[in-house]
C-alpha positions in Angstrom: -19.7 -21.6 18.5 -17.9 -18.8 19.1 -13.8 -18.7 19.4 -12.5 -16.2 21.7 -9.1 -16.4 20.2 -10.4 -15.8 16.6 -12.3 -13.0 17.9 -9.4 -11.3 19.6 -6.9 -12.1 16.6 -9.5 -10.8 13.8 -10.1 -7.8 16.0 -6.4 -7.1 16.2 -6.0 -7.2 12.4 -8.9 -5.3 11.4 -8.2 -2.6 14.1 -4.6 -2.1 13.0 -5.6 -1.9 9.3 -8.6 0.5 9.8 -6.8 3.0 11.8 -5.2 4.8 8.7 -7.9 3.8 6.4 -10.3 6.2 4.6 -13.3 5.3 6.4 -11.7 6.2 9.8 -10.7 9.4 8.2 -14.3 9.9 6.9 -15.4 9.5 10.5 -13.1 11.9 11.9 -14.3 14.5 9.3 -17.8 13.9 9.8 -17.4 14.3 13.5 -16.3 18.0 12.8 -19.7 18.8 11.0 -22.1 16.8 13.1 -22.5 15.6 16.9 -20.1 12.5 17.6 -23.2 10.3 18.7 -24.9 10.8 15.3 -21.6 10.1 13.6 -21.2 6.9 15.5 -24.5 5.6 14.9 -24.5 6.1 11.2 -21.0 4.6 10.9 -21.8 1.6 13.2 -24.8 0.7 11.0 -22.7 1.1 7.8 -20.1 -1.1 9.4 -22.5 -3.8 10.4 -23.9 -4.0 7.1 -20.6 -4.1 5.2 -19.0 -6.6 7.8 -22.3 -8.9 7.1 -21.6 -8.6 3.2 -18.0 -9.5 3.8 -18.7 -12.6 6.0 -21.5 -13.8 3.5 -18.9 -13.6 0.6 -16.2 -15.4 2.6 -18.7 -18.0 3.6 -19.4 -18.6 -0.1 -15.6 -19.0 -0.8 -15.4 -21.8 1.7 -17.4 -24.0 -0.8 -14.3 -24.1 -2.8 -11.4 -26.8 -2.3 -9.6 -25.9 1.0 -6.0 -25.8 -0.3 -7.2 -23.4 -3.2 -8.8 -21.1 -0.9 -5.9 -20.9 1.5 -3.5 -20.2 -1.1 -5.8 -17.5 -2.7 -6.4 -16.0 0.6 -2.9 -15.8 1.5 -2.1 -14.2 -2.0 -5.1 -11.8 -1.1 -3.4 -10.7 2.1 -0.3 -9.8 0.2 -2.3 -7.9 -2.1 -3.8 -6.2 1.0 -0.1 -5.5 2.1 0.8 -3.8 -1.2 -2.4 -1.7 -1.1 -1.8 -0.5 2.6 1.9 0.4 1.6 0.4 2.5 -1.4 -2.4 4.1 0.6 -2.4 7.9 0.4 -3.7 9.3 3.5 -3.7 12.9 2.3 -5.7 11.8 -0.9 -8.2 9.8 1.4 -8.7 12.9 3.5 -9.5 15.0 0.4 -12.0 12.4 -1.1 -13.8 11.9 2.4 -14.2 15.6 2.9 -15.7 16.2 -0.5 -18.1 13.1 0.2 -19.0 14.5 3.7 -19.9 17.9 2.2 -22.1 16.5 -0.4 -24.2 14.7 2.5 -24.8 18.0 4.5 -28.4 18.3 3.6 -29.5 14.8 5.2 -30.0 13.9 8.8 -26.6 13.5 10.4 -26.8 9.8 11.2 -28.0 9.2 7.5 -25.3 11.5 6.1 -22.8 9.1 8.1 -24.2 6.0 7.1 -23.9 6.9 3.4 -20.4 8.3 3.5 -19.0 5.3 5.5 -21.0 2.8 3.6 -19.7 4.2 0.3 -16.2 4.3 1.4 -16.2 0.7 3.1 -17.5 -1.0 0.1 -14.7 -3.1 -1.4 -12.3 -1.5 1.1 -9.2 -3.2 2.5 -10.8 -4.1 5.8 -13.8 -5.5 4.1 -11.9 -7.7 1.7 -9.7 -9.0 4.7 -12.6 -9.9 6.7 -14.0 -11.8 3.8 -10.5 -13.5 3.3 -10.3 -14.4 6.9 -13.6 -16.1 6.8 -12.7 -18.1 3.7 -9.4 -19.1 5.4 -11.2 -20.9 8.4 -14.7 -20.8 8.1 -15.5 -19.4 11.7 -17.8 -16.6 10.2 -19.6 -15.6 13.4 -16.2 -15.1 15.4 -14.4 -13.4 12.6 -17.5 -11.2 12.0 -17.8 -10.3 15.5 -14.2 -9.4 15.9 -14.0 -7.4 12.6 -17.2 -5.3 13.6 -16.1 -4.7 17.1 -12.8 -3.2 15.5 -14.6 -1.2 13.1 -16.6 0.2 16.1 -13.7 0.8 18.2 -11.9 2.8 15.5 -15.1 4.9 14.9 -15.3 5.7 18.6 -11.5 7.0 18.5 -12.1 9.1 15.4 -15.3 10.5 16.4 -14.4 11.5 19.9 -10.8 12.5 19.5 -11.2 14.2 16.3 -8.3 16.5 15.3 -6.4 15.4 18.6 -5.9 11.7 17.0 -4.0 13.3 14.0 -1.6 15.0 16.3 -0.5 11.5 17.8 -0.9 9.1 15.0 1.1 9.1 11.7 -1.1 7.8 8.9 2.0 7.0 6.8 3.6 4.8 9.7 0.2 3.1 10.4 -0.1 2.2 6.5 3.5 0.5 6.8 2.7 -1.3 10.0 -0.8 -2.5 8.7 1.0 -3.4 5.4 3.8 -5.4 7.2 1.1 -7.3 9.3 -0.8 -8.2 6.2 2.3 -9.4 4.4 3.3 -11.7 7.4 -0.1 -13.1 7.5 -0.1 -13.6 3.8 3.0 -15.5 3.8 2.3 -17.7 6.8 -1.1 -18.8 5.2 0.4 -19.6 1.9 3.3 -21.4 3.8 0.7 -23.4 5.7 -1.2 -24.4 2.9 1.6 -25.7 0.8 3.6 -27.3 4.0 0.8 -28.1 6.3 3.0 -30.9 8.2 4.6 -29.6 11.3 2.5 -26.5 11.8 0.0 -26.4 14.8 -3.4 -24.7 14.2 -2.8 -21.1 14.6 -5.5 -18.2 15.3 -5.8 -17.4 11.5 
């Protein structure tokens, strides 16, 4: 059964975290070399596969004791916050630029798929998706919200290209997404340790 609030909340969390991420930067760089529709196709396929992996991993974690999973996912979000604060946008741009150049002899959509797939493997947003699934078990709703968020960021990166960089400060977005992850992590840990008096939330 689908949960619209969960789809919306997971969309917001993943969208915010993905904006300054290396995979969004990779899509932006790829769009300077290939047609936008080819980049979007390859990136969307990569994000779909990686989201399925994240949802499957999160679903397996739900087999563990509930309290343990909630505390662990809360700690995980605090780790994600730390990683978001430390994320170096300039370094990500250099790395993804090299990756894009190495794939120029392949079809555009396949090159985009390979770059995004490699960049997203074990990435912050993939781990966050798995943690959200482990937190509440609604794999389908969270998976839909997460993949829609990743697709939306891909559209922004592919179609706005260099214009996007003029209006969005990656370092500021890193701080905002880090703060969001930290707040979510603290809330999840608090809810797991002191469940009385807390009404069920979106996460």
